[in-house]
C-alpha positions as CSV (number, residue, x, y, z in Angstrom):
1,M,10.4,63.9,-62.2
2,R,8.7,66.9,-63.9
3,L,12.0,68.2,-65.0
4,S,13.0,65.0,-66.7
5,F,9.6,64.8,-68.3
6,A,10.0,68.4,-69.6
7,I,13.5,67.6,-70.9
8,I,12.2,64.5,-72.7
9,I,9.3,66.3,-74.3
10,T,11.6,69.2,-75.4
11,A,14.1,66.7,-76.9
12,L,11.3,64.9,-78.8
13,L,9.9,68.2,-80.2
14,A,13.3,69.3,-81.2
15,A,13.8,66.1,-83.1
16,C,10.6,66.6,-85.1
17,G,12.0,69.4,-87.2
18,K,11.8,69.3,-91.0
19,N,14.0,66.8,-92.7
20,E,15.4,68.2,-95.9
21,V,16.7,64.9,-97.3
22,P,15.4,64.4,-100.8
23,P,13.3,61.3,-101.3
24,I,15.1,58.2,-102.6
25,K,14.3,57.4,-106.2
26,I,13.8,53.6,-106.2
27,A,14.3,51.9,-109.5
28,E,14.6,55.1,-111.5
29,P,16.7,53.5,-114.3
30,Q,14.1,50.8,-114.7
31,R,11.3,53.4,-114.9
32,Q,13.2,55.2,-117.6
33,Q,13.7,52.0,-119.6
34,L,10.0,51.2,-119.2
35,Q,9.1,54.6,-120.5
36,K,11.4,54.1,-123.5
37,A,9.8,50.7,-124.1
38,K,6.3,52.2,-124.1
39,E,7.4,54.8,-126.6
40,V,8.8,52.1,-128.9
41,D,5.6,50.1,-128.5
42,Q,3.6,53.2,-129.6
43,L,5.8,53.7,-132.6
44,L,5.5,50.0,-133.6
45,Q,1.7,50.1,-133.2
46,K,1.5,53.2,-135.5
47,A,3.8,51.5,-138.1
48,A,1.7,48.3,-138.0
49,E,-1.5,50.3,-138.5
50,S,0.0,52.1,-141.4
51,Q,1.1,48.9,-143.0
52,R,-2.3,47.3,-142.4
53,L,-4.0,50.3,-144.1
54,A,-1.6,50.0,-147.1
55,I,-2.3,46.3,-147.4
56,D,-6.0,46.9,-147.3
57,A,-5.8,49.6,-149.9
58,A,-3.7,47.4,-152.2
59,T,-6.1,44.5,-151.7
60,A,-9.1,46.6,-152.4
61,S,-7.6,48.0,-155.6
62,Q,-6.8,44.5,-156.8
63,A,-10.3,43.3,-156.0
64,A,-11.8,46.2,-157.9
65,E,-9.8,45.4,-161.0
66,K,-11.1,41.9,-161.3
């Protein structure tokens, strides 16, 4: 009985070694697309802000002429 218990414990401890399998990257292509979409969104936000400032400047200069 003790011998079989010792064999089972030894087998369990031997099975608990390091596992060198790299982690699975779930949905990596979707994450890359999301990152690209966020970059495009930032670019569009900057362009919209620049356009808004140009419109405000043009409107202010027209109001000053009147």
